[in-house]
N, C-alpha and C positions, 0 to 999 in steps of 0.2 A: 027773680030779681038778684038773689045771691049768685046764681050761676052767671048772669050777665056781668056782675061786678068782678067776679073771678076771671072771666074771659078778658074783660077790659084791663084788669091789672096785669094779666099775662101778656097781652099785646103791648102795653106800655113798657113792661120790663124787657121784653124782647127788643122793642124799638130802642130802648136806652142802651142795651148791650150792643146792638148792631151799630149804633151811632158813635160808640166810644172807639178811640184808637190810641194806641201807645206805641210810639216809634222810638227805637233806641239805635238808630243808624245815623252815620254822618251823611249829609246830603252830598251827592256827587252828581256829575253830569247825567248819569243814568237815572238817578232819582228825579232830577229836574225834568227829564223827558217823560216821567210818569211810569217808569218801569217799577215793578214791585220788588220787594226784598224780603228775605226770611232770615231769621237768626239761626245760628248753628252753634252747637257746643262741642268743640273739638279741643283736645289737649294739644300741646305743642312741646316738642323736645328740642334740645340744643342743636342736634345735627339733622333735624327734620326726618327722623326715621319712623315717625308715627304714621300709621296708615290712615288716610283720609278717603272716604268714598267719593266717587265722582259726583259732581253736581250736574245732572243731566237736564235740569230745567233752565233753559236759556234765559228766562225772565227772572230767575232767582239770583240775586247778587248780595254779597255781604262783605264786610270787613269787621271782624269781631274786635270789640273794644277790650283793652287790657283793664280798664276801669272806667268809671263814669267820665265821659268826655274824651277818652283816649282811644287811639287806634293801635298804638304800640304800648305794651306795658313797660314798667320801669327796668325790666331786664332785657328789653328789646324783642320779646316774643310777640307774634301776631299770627292770625289765620285770615284767609281771604278767599273771595270768590268774585269774579268779575266777567262781564261779557264785552265790555268796551275798554274802559280804563278806570283806574282807582288810585287815589293818593293816600299815603299814610299821614299820621300827625307828625309834627316837627320833633326833632330830637337833636341833642348835641353829642358829638363823639367824645370818648375819653382820650383818644389818641389821634394822630394824624391819619391813621388807617382804620377803616372798619371792614369787617367781613360780613356779608349778607348771605345767610343760608336760606335756601328755599327748596321745597319739595311740593310738587303739584301734579294734578292729573287734568286731563282735557276731556270735554264731552264729545269731541270728534277726533279725527285723525290729524287735524292741524294742531300741533303741539308746541309751536314756538311762541314764546312770550318774552317780554322785556321788563327788566327792573332798572329804572333810571334813578340816579341820585341828583336832586336839585338843591340849590341854596334857598332856604326860606327867605321870604321877603323880596328877594331879587328875582325869584323864579328862574334862575339861570341854571342850565344843565351842566352838571359836573361830568357825568359819564353815563353811558347806556350799556347795560350788560344783557346778553342773550341767554335765556334759559330754555330748557325743554321740559314740557309737562308730561313726563313719562313715569312719574311715581318715585324716581330716584332723588337722593339728596345731592344738591349742587351748591356751590358758593362762588362768590366773586368778591375780590378785595378792591375797595375804593380807596385810593391813596391821595396824598397831598391835601388833606382836609385841615381845617382850623378848629381847634377845640373851643374857640370863642364864638363860632358861628353855629346857627341852627340849620338843619337839613331835613329833607323829607324824601320818601321813596314814591315813585310813580310806576304803577303796574300798567302795561299796555300790551297790545298784540296787533297783528296786522288788521287794518281797517276792513279788509275784504273777508276776514275770518268770521264765521258764525259760531265759533266754539265758546264755551264757558270754561275758564281756568279756575280750579279750586285747589287750595293748598295751605301750607303753613311755613313759618320760618322764624328767623331771629336775626336781629342786627347786633353784631358783637363788636365792640362794647359801647354802651351809651351812658351818658351822665344821668 
């Protein structure tokens, strides 16, 4: 009888553990499509010279939060991995120009990806910059911004591409 109780307790405990979930990711179009995501713990440097291993799992996507509920920390640092597209959280620039640094790798030979700047609330495109996921540090200056408006970044790639882009970066400088 004690053995049966122990087995039942073990089955119930395993069932409870299997039934629990804890998700710390922003929902994106990929998440809504039912694709899985995994967290990663990567450091980020100002000019993106920190080595990041390739994310070769095409179903694994993430955008590391700077803090609870954030996708970019207060200094503008972020890490990311996406297979389709991904948006950052909103931020306000300190000046009328921001510099976006990015360094990324690709899971295939298709290494082109885009970082676009949008006005928050209006969802209007400000500018789209082309980057190459070759492991090198790159940057783009977005100009003509307003310090009283909020903006966000959108990471995309060609819709015909099957690659996963993994990297890190910084928006310089945000309020």
